[in-house]
N, C-alpha and C positions, 0 to 999 in steps of 0.2 A: 599038905605043906611040903614045899620043896625049896631049899635054898638056891638063890640065883646069884652067880658071880658077875655076870654081865648081861645087859639087855640091849638088843639092837632094835631101834624103832622101825616100824614099817610093816606092811602086810601085803606081800612079803617084803623084807628089807631089800634095798637096792644092792646089786653085786658089789659096788664100791664100799658100802657099809660093812657087808659081810667080810670082804677081803681085809679091810682095815682092822676089824676086830680079830679075825682069825690070825692074821700075821702078827699082831701085837701079842696075842696069847701064846703063839708058838715061840716067840722070842722071850717069853717069860715076863712080859709087861702087862699091865691092865690097859684095855683099850681106851684111848683118848680120842673121842670123836669131836670134830669141829662143831660149832653151833649149827651150821647148815645141815650137818649130817645127823644131829640130834633132833631136828625138827621133823615132825610126823604130819603128813597130810598135804 
C-alpha cells in the first residue's frame, strides 16, 4: 500500500501530461488535467 497524491494516465504518459502535472506540483497546486488529457487509450 502506497498513498498516491496524483495519477497521470497513459503508458507511458504523453510529455504534455507529465509537464502539466509536474509544473502544477512545483507551483504548489494540484494538477488539473483537461478532459482530453485524462482520457487513456
